[in-house]
C-alpha positions in Angstrom: -38.3 -49.2 0.9 -34.7 -50.0 0.6 -34.0 -46.9 -1.7 -36.0 -44.7 0.4 -34.2 -45.8 4.4 -30.6 -45.5 2.2 -31.7 -41.8 1.5 -32.9 -41.6 4.8 -29.6 -42.8 6.6 -27.6 -41.0 4.2 -29.7 -37.6 5.7 -28.9 -38.3 9.0 -25.2 -39.0 8.9 -25.0 -35.9 6.8 -27.1 -34.1 10.2 -24.6 -35.6 12.3 -21.2 -34.6 10.7 -22.7 -31.1 10.3 -23.6 -31.0 14.5 -20.3 -32.8 14.9 -19.2 -30.4 12.9 -20.8 -27.0 14.9 -19.3 -28.0 18.2 -16.3 -28.7 17.1 -16.4 -25.0 16.0 -17.9 -23.8 18.6 -16.0 -25.2 21.3 -12.4 -24.6 19.7 -10.5 -22.1 21.7 -8.1 -20.5 18.3 -11.0 -20.6 16.0 -11.3 -16.9 14.7 -14.9 -16.7 14.8 -15.6 -13.2 12.9 -13.3 -14.7 10.0 -15.6 -17.2 10.2 -18.8 -15.9 9.8 -18.0 -12.9 7.7 -16.3 -16.0 4.5 -19.6 -17.7 5.5 -21.6 -14.7 4.4 -20.0 -14.3 1.8 -20.7 -17.5 -0.1 -17.7 -18.5 0.3 -18.8 -22.3 1.5 -15.7 -24.4 1.1 -13.8 -21.8 2.9 -16.1 -21.7 5.8 -15.7 -25.9 6.3 -12.6 -25.3 6.4 -12.5 -22.6 8.7 -14.4 -25.3 10.8 -11.7 -28.1 11.0 -8.7 -25.8 10.7 -7.1 -25.4 14.1 -5.1 -22.2 12.4 -8.1 -20.3 10.7 -7.7 -17.3 8.4 -6.7 -13.9 9.7 -7.3 -12.2 6.2 -10.0 -9.6 7.1 -10.7 -8.8 3.2 -12.8 -11.3 0.7 -11.1 -12.4 -2.4 -11.0 -9.8 -5.3 -14.1 -10.6 -7.2 -17.1 -9.2 -8.1 -20.2 -8.5 -6.2 -23.7 -8.6 -7.0 -24.0 -4.5 -7.5 -21.1 -5.0 -10.5 -23.0 -6.7 -12.8 -24.9 -5.5 -15.4 -28.1 -7.6 -16.7 -26.1 -9.8 -19.4 -24.0 -11.5 -16.1 -21.3 -9.5 -17.2 -18.5 -9.5 -14.1 -16.4 -6.7 -15.2 -19.2 -4.4 -15.8 -17.7 -1.3 -14.4 -14.2 -2.7 -14.0 -12.9 -3.0 -17.2 -9.6 -1.1 -17.6 -7.8 -0.1 -20.9 -4.1 0.0 -21.1 -2.7 2.4 -23.2 0.5 0.9 -25.7 2.9 3.3 -25.1 5.9 3.6 -27.3 8.6 1.6 -25.6 10.8 5.4 -24.6 8.2 5.3 -22.3 9.0 3.1 -20.2 11.3 -0.3 -21.0 13.8 2.2 -22.6 13.5 4.4 -19.7 15.0 1.4 -17.3 17.3 -0.4 -19.8 20.7 0.8 -18.7 19.8 0.5 -15.3 23.1 0.5 -13.5 23.5 3.6 -11.7 21.4 5.6 -13.9 18.3 5.3 -12.2 18.6 6.0 -8.6 21.7 8.3 -7.8 24.2 5.7 -6.2 22.2 2.1 -6.6 22.3 0.1 -9.2 19.5 -1.0 -9.9 19.5 -4.0 -12.3 19.8 -6.9 -9.7 16.4 -4.6 -8.3 14.2 -4.9 -11.4 14.8 -8.9 -11.1 11.7 -10.4 -10.8 9.4 -8.0 -12.4 10.5 -5.4 -10.7 10.4 -7.5 -7.1 14.3 -7.8 -6.6 15.9 -10.8 -5.6 14.7 -13.4 -3.7 16.1 -13.0 -0.2 17.9 -15.9 1.1 16.9 -16.7 5.3 18.8 -19.6 6.9 17.7 -18.5 10.1 13.9 -18.7 9.4 13.1 -14.9 10.5 11.3 -14.8 7.0 9.8 -18.6 6.3 8.2 -19.3 3.1 9.8 -18.2 -0.1 8.0 -14.7 -1.1 10.5 -12.9 0.2 12.3 -10.6 -2.4 14.6 -7.7 -1.6 12.6 -5.2 -3.2 13.6 -1.4 -3.6 10.9 1.2 -2.4 11.0 2.7 -6.3 9.9 0.1 -8.4 6.6 0.4 -7.6 5.8 1.7 -11.2 7.0 -1.7 -12.5 6.0 -4.0 -10.6 2.6 -2.4 -10.8 2.4 -2.3 -14.4 3.1 -5.9 -14.3 0.2 -6.6 -11.6 -2.4 -4.9 -14.2 -1.4 -7.1 -17.5 -2.7 -10.2 -15.2 -6.0 -7.7 -13.8 -8.9 -10.2 -14.7 -11.1 -7.4 -16.4 -8.5 -5.8 -19.1 -9.7 -4.9 -22.5 -9.0 -4.0 -26.0 -11.9 -2.0 -26.3 -11.3 1.4 -25.0 -15.2 2.4 -25.6 -15.9 -0.5 -22.9 -13.0 1.0 -20.6 -14.0 2.4 -17.0 -10.3 3.7 -16.4 -7.5 4.0 -18.4 -3.7 3.2 -16.9 -0.8 4.8 -18.1 2.2 2.4 -17.8 4.7 5.1 -18.4 7.8 5.4 -15.8 7.8 9.0 -14.7 10.4 8.0 -11.5 12.9 6.2 -13.0 12.4 8.9 -15.6 13.0 11.6 -13.6 15.9 9.6 -11.4 18.1 9.6 -14.3 17.5 13.1 -14.3 17.8 15.3 -10.9 21.0 15.5 -10.3 23.1 17.3 -13.0 20.6 18.7 -15.1 18.6 21.1 -16.4 14.2 21.9 -15.9 14.6 21.3 -20.1 16.0 17.7 -19.6 14.2 16.6 -16.7 10.9 17.5 -18.1 11.0 16.5 -21.9 9.7 13.0 -21.9 7.2 14.2 -19.5 6.3 16.8 -21.9 5.9 14.2 -24.7 3.5 11.9 -22.9 1.1 14.3 -22.4 1.5 15.5 -25.9 1.2 11.8 -26.9 -1.8 11.2 -25.0 -3.8 14.0 -25.3 -3.8 12.7 -29.4 -4.9 9.2 -28.3 -9.1 8.8 -29.2 -9.1 7.9 -25.9 -8.6 11.1 -24.4 -11.7 12.7 -25.3 -13.5 10.0 -24.9 -17.4 11.0 -23.3 -16.0 14.5 -22.6 -13.6 13.3 -20.1 -10.3 14.6 -21.2 -8.4 12.0 -20.2 -10.0 12.1 -16.1 -10.4 8.2 -16.4 -7.1 8.1 -16.8 -4.4 6.9 -14.3 -0.4 7.0 -13.8 1.8 5.4 -11.0 4.6 7.5 -10.6 6.8 5.3 -8.5 8.2 8.4 -6.2 7.4 11.0 -3.5 4.9 13.5 -5.8 7.2 16.2 -4.5 9.7 14.5 -6.9 7.5 15.6 -9.6 6.0 18.9 -8.3 7.9 21.3 -9.8 6.1 24.4 -10.1 8.6 26.7 -12.6 11.4 26.4 -14.7 14.3 27.5 -12.4 17.4 24.9 -13.1 18.0 25.5 -9.3 15.0 24.5 -7.9 14.2 20.3 -7.3 12.0 17.8 -9.7 10.7 18.2 -12.5 6.7 19.7 -13.5 5.2 16.8 -15.4 2.3 16.8 -12.3 2.4 19.9 -12.8 1.3 19.5 -16.6 -2.0 21.1 -17.4 -3.1 17.2 -19.1 -1.3 15.8 -15.9 -4.1 17.7 -13.6 -7.0 15.8 -15.6 -5.8 12.8 -14.7 -5.1 11.2 -11.8 -1.3 10.4 -9.6 -0.6 8.1 -7.7 2.5 7.7 -5.8 4.1 6.5 -2.7 2.9 9.6 -1.2 1.1 13.0 -2.2 1.3 16.9 -2.2 -1.8 18.4 -0.9 -2.9 18.5 -4.9 -6.7 16.4 -4.8 -5.9 14.0 -8.0 -2.8 12.8 -6.2 -3.4 9.8 -4.4 -0.7 7.9 -2.0 -0.7 3.6 -2.1 2.0 2.1 0.0 6.0 1.4 -0.7 6.3 -2.0 -1.9 7.4 -4.3 1.5 9.8 -7.5 1.1 6.6 -10.0 1.6 5.1 -10.3 -2.0 3.3 -13.7 -1.5 1.2 -15.7 -4.3 -1.8 -17.6 -2.0 -3.5 -16.5 0.7 -2.2 -19.4 2.5 1.1 -17.4 3.2 -0.1 -14.6 4.2 -2.8 -16.2 6.8 0.6 -18.5 7.7 2.5 -15.3 8.2 -0.4 -13.7 10.6 -0.2 -16.0 12.5 3.0 -16.3 13.4 3.0 -12.1 14.0 0.2 -12.8 16.0 2.1 -15.2 18.3 5.5 -13.6 18.2 7.2 -12.7 21.7 8.6 -9.2 21.4 11.2 -8.4 24.2 11.4 -5.0 23.1 9.0 -2.2 24.2 10.1 -0.1 20.8 13.0 0.4 18.2 13.4 2.3 15.4 15.7 2.0 12.1 16.8 5.0 10.2 19.3 7.5 10.4 19.8 10.8 11.5 18.7 13.8 9.9 21.8 16.1 11.6 21.6 18.6 8.2 17.9 19.3 9.0 17.2 21.3 11.9 13.9 20.0 12.3 13.8 16.6 12.2 13.5 14.3 15.5 15.5 12.0 14.6 18.7 12.7 16.9 16.6 13.2 19.7 14.5 9.6 18.9 18.0 8.1 18.6 19.2 9.2 22.2 16.1 8.1 23.6 16.2 4.8 22.2 20.2 4.5 23.2 18.3 6.3 26.9 16.1 3.4 27.2 18.5 0.7 26.9 16.4 -2.7 26.7 13.5 -1.1 26.5 14.5 -0.1 23.3 16.3 -1.7 20.0 17.9 0.6 17.5 19.3 -0.3 14.3 21.3 2.8 12.7 21.3 3.0 9.6 24.3 6.0 9.2 26.5 3.5 11.0 26.3 0.4 8.5 24.4 -1.6 5.8 22.4 -3.7 8.3 19.7 -1.7 7.1 19.6 -3.0 3.2 19.3 -6.1 4.4 15.2 -7.1 4.5 16.2 -10.0 7.4 17.7 -7.6 10.0 15.4 -5.3 9.4 12.4 -7.4 9.8 14.2 -8.8 12.7 14.0 -5.7 14.7 10.2 -4.9 13.6 9.0 -8.8 15.2 11.0 -8.4 18.0 9.8 -4.4 19.2 6.0 -4.0 20.0 6.2 -0.1 18.9 8.1 1.3 16.1 9.0 4.8 15.2 8.1 6.7 12.2 9.3 9.9 12.3 9.2 11.7 8.9 12.5 12.0 7.1 13.4 13.7 4.0 9.9 13.6 3.3 6.8 13.1 5.0 6.0 9.5 4.7 8.7 6.3 5.1 8.7 2.9 3.7 9.5 1.6 6.7 6.2 2.2 8.1 4.8 -1.2 5.8 7.8 -2.5 7.3 7.1 -2.3 10.6 2.8 -3.1 10.0 4.3 -6.5 8.2 6.2 -7.3 11.0 3.1 -6.8 13.1 4.4 -4.0 15.2 1.9 -1.1 16.2 3.4 2.3 14.4 4.1 5.7 16.1 4.0 8.3 14.2 4.9 12.3 15.1 2.9 14.2 12.2 -0.4 13.3 10.2 0.6 13.7 6.8 3.1 10.1 7.4 0.2 8.5 7.5 -2.8 9.8 8.6 -3.4 12.3 5.6 -1.8 9.8 2.8 -3.0 6.5 2.7 -6.8 7.5 2.9 -7.9 3.9 0.7 -5.2 1.6 2.7 -5.6 2.2 6.2 -8.4 2.9 8.8 -9.3 6.7 9.4 -9.5 5.7 12.9 -5.8 6.2 13.1 -5.7 5.6 17.5 -7.3 2.4 16.1 -3.8 0.9 14.7 -1.5 3.4 15.4 0.0 5.7 18.6 0.4 9.5 17.7 2.6 11.8 19.8 3.1 15.2 17.9 6.5 15.7 16.6 6.7 19.5 18.6 6.4 17.3 21.6 10.0 15.5 21.1 11.6 18.5 19.3 11.1 20.6 22.6 11.9 17.3 24.9 8.1 17.6 26.6 7.6 13.9 26.3 9.7 10.9 27.0 8.6 8.3 24.4 9.6 5.1 27.0 7.1 6.9 29.3 4.3 7.5 26.6 4.7 3.8 25.4 4.1 2.5 29.0 1.2 4.7 29.6 -0.9 2.2 26.8 -2.9 -0.3 28.4 -2.0 -4.3 27.7 -5.5 -4.2 26.4 -5.3 -1.5 23.7 -1.9 -3.1 22.5 -3.3 -6.6 22.3 -6.2 -4.1 20.3 -3.9 -2.1 18.1 -1.5 -4.9 17.3 -5.0 -7.4 16.1 -5.9 -4.2 13.8 -2.7 -4.4 12.3 -2.1 -7.7 11.5 -5.2 -7.4 9.7 -3.9 -4.4 7.8 -0.8 -6.7 6.0 -2.7 -8.4 3.2 -3.8 -4.2 2.3 -0.4 -3.5 1.9 1.1 -6.0 0.6 1.8 -6.3 -3.4 1.0 -10.0 -4.7 3.9 -11.9 -6.6 2.1 -10.5 -10.8 3.2 -14.3 -11.8 0.3 -15.7 -9.1 -2.8 -16.5 -11.3 -4.4 -17.3 -7.9 -7.0 -14.8 -6.7 -8.0 -15.5 -3.1 -7.4 -12.4 -1.5 -7.2 -8.4 -1.7 -3.8 -6.6 -1.6 -2.7 -2.9 -2.4 -3.1 -3.2 -5.6 -7.0 -4.1 -5.5 -7.5 -1.8 -3.5 -5.6 1.1 -5.2 -7.7 0.2 -8.4 -10.7 -0.7 -6.6 -10.5 3.1 -5.7 -9.5 4.3 -8.8 -12.9 3.1 -10.3 -14.8 4.4 -7.5 -13.0 8.0 -8.5 -13.8 7.8 -12.5 -17.2 6.4 -11.7 -18.0 9.5 -9.8 -16.6 12.0 -12.4 -18.4 10.0 -14.8 -21.8 10.5 -13.1 -21.3 14.3 -12.6 -21.2 14.3 -16.7 -24.2 12.1 -16.8 -25.7 14.9 -14.4 -24.8 18.0 -16.7 -22.1 19.2 -14.4 -18.8 20.2 -14.6 -15.8 17.3 -13.6 -12.8 19.6 -13.3 -14.5 21.0 -10.3 -12.5 19.7 -7.3 -10.7 17.1 -10.0 -7.6 18.8 -9.0 -7.4 21.6 -6.7 -4.0 22.7 -4.6 -4.6 23.3 -0.4 -6.6 19.7 0.0 -5.1 18.1 2.7 -8.4 19.1 4.7 -10.5 16.9 2.1 -8.0 14.2 2.3 -8.1 14.1 6.3 -11.9 14.9 6.3 -13.3 11.9 8.9 -9.4 11.2 10.4 -9.2 12.7 13.8 -11.4 14.4 16.0 -12.3 17.6 15.0 -9.6 20.6 14.9 -6.7 18.6 15.2 -4.9 18.8 12.7 -5.6 22.6 11.9 -2.2 23.4 13.0 -0.5 21.5 10.4 -3.6 22.4 7.5 
């Protein structure tokens, strides 16, 4: 009887504890209800109870990168459908490329410091506590291939058996190779290593596996795709032709900016923030959510005086004319733009961040501003909407403002007046959406052993596996896997479902 009494008492106290927790949870005005219940539904009971007692619950909207039940086969293999095989390339295709890092990989830059810490660069010193934590690095925008390769080394579903692999990663430093030869070299020199690479690949048994002929292979370019899409052998024309090679047309190319080809997918530029745990991301999100923003808008960048179609000069003039409403960090007149602390300080203090095209459609600045909780303002649909379709919402108005660049070029719009017209409630909603995007657009520290949130790498891998899975199903159904795999002029396909009907027709 005494044993039964003790059990009953224990059960009563457990019920009281649960009831008290729920009352606390429901009454606490700082709880993120959606996040808490999403976590609970996904079976993260421990995290759920942590949320109950934490006055600052997680803002992370993505579940930790892991296999869900649909990915498991009958044997319980959590990596079924997710195995990746990494080609063991000769060192001339990667490590040897970056060995001479001083002013050879990117003209005008010594990349040696940028390649430290597995491509993250040197750790940022921030005595003013603009950034907080110890997860901030002076990351160069061209080191993504190095970061991605080291992240892949820690991928939980690597396999040494290529017959098990759903996708095959090619760790070639294409961007750094072409960076060595962009100025002062003929096309033969620019293309040599890329031609050698595809020759090596097509002689490997993995190339012809299941009749895919390389369509399960993927590669990170590390630069914008335009640098590797030269269509002829004229020495006066820009870039290399790696992406134009017949074998490359059978691979998927991941770049920080794509062209219109359907076998190209854009993934975020690397930012300065490389956390090792979800807690660091959550703390940063909450800080950006509360941060006071004295400026209506800001612009960090340099003018493009030699580009007649550029609207940057007009944006700078409008910013200067807006006085205290706009903060300008002019990258033409100093080196502050090379300081992560100064760049992030400007973005943190701004409600909106202007993101016009530069030398190409996209900017690394877009992701720096998202990281700071600053709502991006775009002027061309290919600056983000037609690019990062795996990482950014297709409902572009949920997280950004779009102002057609021709309206700026023709002086038919006041940026200040346009942004002042955005309702306060809409601003709050967009900022919340931007802050939720933070984990999706950052790259975790490759040295971290934790897998407690899904980052840009995880999303890119997932997108790649889905793409290869579709190709494999086409083969199983007796269809030609080459149809639509690498087609030019596919902007319309990339923009499908984004914006209103015919909104982008003039660009397509």
